C-alpha positions as CSV (number, residue, x, y, z in Angstrom):
1,M,2.0,20.2,6.0
2,D,2.1,16.4,7.2
3,I,0.3,13.8,5.2
4,N,-1.0,10.5,5.8
5,V,-2.9,8.6,3.5
6,L,-1.8,5.0,4.4
7,G,-5.1,4.3,6.5
8,P,-7.6,7.1,7.2
9,L,-6.9,10.6,5.7
10,S,-4.9,12.8,7.9
11,V,-3.8,16.3,6.6
12,R,-2.4,18.4,9.4
13,E,-1.1,22.1,9.4
14,N,0.6,23.1,12.4
15,G,-0.6,19.8,14.2
16,V,-4.1,21.0,13.4
17,S,-6.4,18.9,11.2
18,V,-7.2,20.5,7.7
19,V,-9.5,17.1,6.7
20,P,-13.4,18.6,6.2
21,T,-16.2,16.1,7.0
22,A,-18.6,16.6,4.1
23,P,-17.5,13.6,1.8
24,K,-16.7,15.6,-1.6
25,P,-14.5,18.3,-0.3
26,R,-12.4,15.6,1.5
27,Q,-12.4,13.6,-1.6
28,V,-11.0,16.8,-3.1
29,L,-8.4,17.0,-0.7
30,A,-7.7,13.2,-0.6
31,L,-6.6,13.3,-4.2
32,L,-4.6,16.6,-3.3
33,A,-2.7,14.5,-1.0
34,L,-1.7,12.1,-3.1
35,H,-0.2,14.4,-5.4
36,A,1.4,16.9,-2.8
37,D,3.4,19.0,-4.2
38,Q,2.5,18.6,-7.8
39,V,-0.1,19.9,-9.8
40,V,-3.6,17.9,-10.1
41,S,-6.0,19.3,-13.3
42,V,-9.1,20.5,-12.9
43,N,-10.2,18.0,-15.3
44,A,-8.6,15.3,-12.8
45,L,-10.9,16.7,-10.2
46,V,-14.0,17.0,-11.5
47,E,-13.0,13.3,-12.6
48,E,-12.7,12.0,-9.4
49,L,-15.7,13.7,-8.0
50,W,-18.4,13.0,-10.7
51,G,-17.1,10.3,-13.0
52,G,-17.8,10.8,-16.6
53,K,-21.2,12.8,-16.1
54,P,-20.4,16.2,-14.4
55,P,-23.1,18.6,-13.6
56,R,-23.0,21.7,-15.4
57,S,-21.7,23.4,-12.1
58,A,-18.9,20.9,-11.6
59,R,-16.1,23.8,-11.9
60,T,-17.9,26.1,-9.9
61,T,-18.8,23.5,-7.2
62,L,-15.0,22.4,-7.4
63,Q,-14.1,25.9,-6.2
64,T,-16.3,25.9,-3.3
65,Y,-14.7,22.8,-2.5
66,V,-11.2,24.7,-2.7
67,L,-12.4,27.5,-0.8
68,Q,-13.9,25.2,2.3
69,L,-10.5,24.0,2.1
70,R,-8.8,27.2,2.5
71,E,-10.9,28.3,5.3
72,L,-9.8,25.2,7.2
73,I,-6.3,25.6,6.5
74,A,-6.6,29.7,7.5
75,E,-7.8,28.2,10.8
76,A,-4.9,26.1,11.6
77,L,-2.4,28.8,10.1
78,A,-3.9,30.9,13.1
79,H,-2.4,28.6,15.4
80,G,1.0,29.2,14.1
81,G,0.8,32.8,13.8
82,N,2.9,32.5,10.2
83,E,1.5,36.1,9.2
84,R,3.5,35.5,5.8
85,C,2.0,32.3,4.7
86,T,-1.9,32.3,3.6
87,P,-4.4,29.7,2.5
88,K,-3.4,30.3,-1.0
89,D,0.1,29.7,-0.4
90,I,-0.5,26.3,0.9
91,L,-3.7,25.3,-1.5
92,A,-2.5,27.1,-4.4
93,T,-4.2,27.9,-7.7
94,V,-1.9,27.2,-10.5
95,P,-2.7,27.1,-14.3
96,G,-5.1,24.4,-14.8
97,G,-5.7,23.3,-11.5
98,Y,-4.0,23.1,-7.9
99,R,-1.3,22.4,-5.9
100,L,-1.2,21.1,-2.1
101,E,2.2,22.5,-0.8
102,T,3.7,20.5,1.8
103,R,6.8,22.9,2.4
104,A,9.0,20.0,3.7
105,G,6.6,18.3,5.8
106,I,6.3,14.2,6.1
107,V,4.1,12.7,3.6
108,D,3.8,9.0,4.5
109,F,3.3,7.2,1.7
110,R,6.7,8.8,0.8
111,E,8.4,7.8,3.6
112,F,7.4,4.4,2.8
113,E,8.6,4.2,-0.9
114,R,12.1,5.3,0.6
115,G,11.8,2.6,3.5
116,A,11.0,0.2,1.5
117,G,13.7,1.0,-1.4
118,A,16.3,0.8,1.3
119,G,15.1,-2.7,2.4
120,Y,15.4,-3.9,-1.5
121,R,18.8,-2.7,-1.9
122,A,19.5,-4.5,1.6
123,M,17.8,-7.7,-0.2
124,D,19.7,-7.4,-3.4
125,A,23.3,-7.0,-1.1
126,E,22.1,-10.1,0.7
127,D,21.8,-8.0,4.2
128,Y,18.9,-9.6,5.3
129,T,18.9,-8.7,8.6
130,G,18.9,-5.1,7.2
131,A,16.2,-5.7,4.8
132,A,13.9,-7.2,7.2
133,R,14.3,-4.3,9.6
134,R,13.8,-1.8,7.1
135,L,11.0,-3.4,5.4
136,A,9.4,-3.7,8.8
137,D,9.7,0.3,9.5
138,A,8.3,1.1,5.9
139,L,5.3,-1.3,6.5
140,S,4.4,0.1,10.3
141,L,3.6,3.4,8.5
142,W,0.5,1.7,7.3
143,S,-2.4,1.8,9.4
144,G,-5.0,0.3,7.7
145,P,-6.0,0.0,3.7
146,A,-5.1,3.3,1.9
147,L,-8.0,6.6,2.4
148,T,-10.5,3.8,3.9
149,D,-12.4,6.5,5.4
150,I,-12.7,8.1,2.0
151,Q,-15.2,8.0,-1.0
152,A,-13.2,6.8,-3.7
153,G,-14.0,7.7,-7.4
154,I,-11.9,6.4,-10.4
155,R,-8.5,8.5,-9.4
156,I,-8.6,7.8,-5.9
157,D,-9.2,4.2,-6.1
158,M,-6.3,3.9,-8.9
159,E,-3.8,5.1,-6.4
160,A,-4.9,3.4,-3.7
161,R,-4.5,0.0,-5.3
162,R,-1.1,0.9,-6.6
163,L,-0.4,1.5,-3.0
164,E,-1.7,-1.6,-1.7
165,E,0.4,-3.2,-4.7
166,A,3.2,-1.6,-3.0
167,R,2.6,-2.8,0.3
168,L,2.4,-6.0,-0.7
169,C,5.6,-6.2,-2.8
170,A,7.3,-4.9,0.7
171,L,5.4,-7.3,2.8
172,D,6.7,-10.2,0.5
173,Q,9.9,-9.0,0.4
174,R,10.1,-8.5,4.4
175,I,8.7,-12.4,4.8
176,E,11.3,-13.6,2.2
177,A,14.2,-11.9,4.5
178,D,12.8,-13.4,7.7
179,L,13.0,-16.8,6.3
180,R,16.7,-16.4,5.0
181,L,17.1,-15.6,8.5
182,G,15.4,-18.9,9.7
183,R,12.2,-17.2,11.6
184,H,10.1,-19.8,10.0
185,R,8.1,-20.5,13.2
186,E,7.7,-16.8,14.2
187,L,6.1,-16.2,10.5
188,L,3.4,-19.0,10.8
189,P,0.7,-17.0,12.9
190,E,1.2,-14.0,10.4
191,L,1.5,-16.1,7.0
192,T,-1.7,-18.1,8.1
193,V,-3.8,-14.8,7.8
194,L,-2.1,-14.0,4.9
195,V,-2.9,-16.7,2.8
196,N,-6.4,-16.6,3.9
197,Q,-6.7,-13.1,3.1
198,F,-5.1,-13.4,-0.1
199,R,-6.3,-16.7,-1.5
200,M,-4.4,-16.6,-4.8
201,H,-1.2,-15.1,-3.9
202,E,1.0,-17.5,-5.3
203,S,4.3,-16.1,-3.3
204,L,2.5,-15.7,0.0
205,H,1.5,-19.5,-0.2
206,G,5.0,-20.3,-1.6
207,Q,6.6,-19.1,1.6
208,F,3.6,-20.4,4.1
209,M,4.7,-23.7,2.5
210,L,8.0,-23.4,3.0
211,A,7.5,-22.2,6.8
212,L,5.3,-25.0,7.4
213,H,7.9,-27.6,6.0
214,R,10.7,-26.0,7.9
215,S,8.8,-26.2,11.0
216,G,7.9,-30.0,10.8
217,R,4.8,-29.9,9.4
218,R,4.9,-31.0,5.7
219,G,1.3,-32.4,5.5
220,E,-0.1,-29.0,6.1
221,A,2.2,-27.6,3.9
222,L,1.1,-29.6,1.0
223,D,-2.8,-29.3,2.0
224,A,-1.5,-25.5,1.5
225,Y,-0.3,-26.1,-2.0
226,Q,-3.8,-28.3,-2.8
227,R,-6.0,-25.5,-1.6
228,L,-4.3,-22.6,-3.9
229,R,-4.4,-25.3,-6.5
230,T,-8.3,-25.9,-5.8
231,T,-8.8,-22.3,-5.7
232,L,-6.8,-21.3,-8.5
233,V,-8.3,-23.8,-10.9
234,S,-12.1,-23.6,-9.8
235,E,-11.9,-19.6,-10.2
236,L,-9.4,-19.0,-12.9
237,G,-9.2,-22.0,-14.4
238,L,-5.4,-21.7,-14.1
239,E,-3.1,-24.3,-12.5
240,P,-0.1,-23.2,-10.1
241,S,2.9,-21.6,-11.4
242,A,5.7,-23.7,-12.2
243,A,7.8,-22.4,-9.4
244,L,5.4,-23.1,-6.8
245,S,5.0,-26.9,-8.6
246,R,8.5,-27.5,-8.1
247,L,8.2,-26.3,-4.5
248,Q,5.3,-28.4,-3.7
249,R,7.4,-31.6,-5.4
250,S,10.8,-30.8,-3.5
251,I,8.9,-30.8,0.0
252,L,6.8,-34.2,-1.3
253,V,10.3,-35.7,-1.8
254,A,12.3,-34.3,0.7
255,R,13.4,-36.3,3.8
256,P,12.2,-35.1,7.1
257,E,15.7,-33.5,8.1
258,N,16.1,-31.6,4.7
259,S,14.4,-28.5,4.2
260,P,14.2,-27.2,0.0
261,A,15.1,-24.1,-1.0
262,A,12.7,-20.9,-1.3
263,P,11.3,-20.6,-4.8
264,N,11.9,-17.1,-6.2
265,T,9.0,-15.5,-5.5
266,A,9.7,-12.6,-3.7
267,G,9.0,-9.1,-5.3
268,H,8.0,-9.2,-8.7
269,G,8.2,-13.0,-9.7
270,L,5.4,-15.4,-8.6
271,V,2.3,-13.8,-8.2
272,A,-1.3,-14.4,-8.8
273,R,-3.1,-11.7,-8.1
274,T,-5.4,-11.3,-5.4
275,V,-9.1,-11.1,-5.3
């Protein structure tokens, strides 16, 4: 079974989609897919579907949704002629809950995590070419916000936020690697979009400032700092971090032929979270 959650939900068995059209069964499948090959408790599924106010028939209704999913799995299995595997083998009932078995299928968010991890290790080894390539490959697995077509409850929403944070960390490191490779001009269109999308993400703004300055656009780099500072002060009552302030001062005093060093903004460092 192949699972994609980094964009619209796609779950395929024998190349055949088993994603239902009704919102609630889709929600059940999405939560199971996010925890593929792991047990998802009945309580977790009930909370996802109905929050803190489940109906009296919640467990019975959940069982109905599971049966509907198994019917779709049965249709997909029929295309493969695998008589030894049943829908209950793939969507298994286990003590306290259910487990969606991938049977060595491809799960996109795990591929992303592996690729991003390889990119981080390359960064640590100062292999910036390898890091940029591996992180770009990992990020290419995303086709949009995670589970963008799913009506999300509290648990799916939490997982989608976790995945988005992981994407931003990988993106931050890929841009850092590209900056270290001297690709500042190539980065400007992408960073222009990102700083408008993530108006209080200090790391992205620091990278944007650096790319602008290295492209001979010092005034615009300083303007980018002032826009971020205005946003942080007006919306959060916070000044930019010390690292970003140092970058601003270094750009302010730098001679035209000099470029300031990049601040330590990559990965887990300089971040004022997004809105």
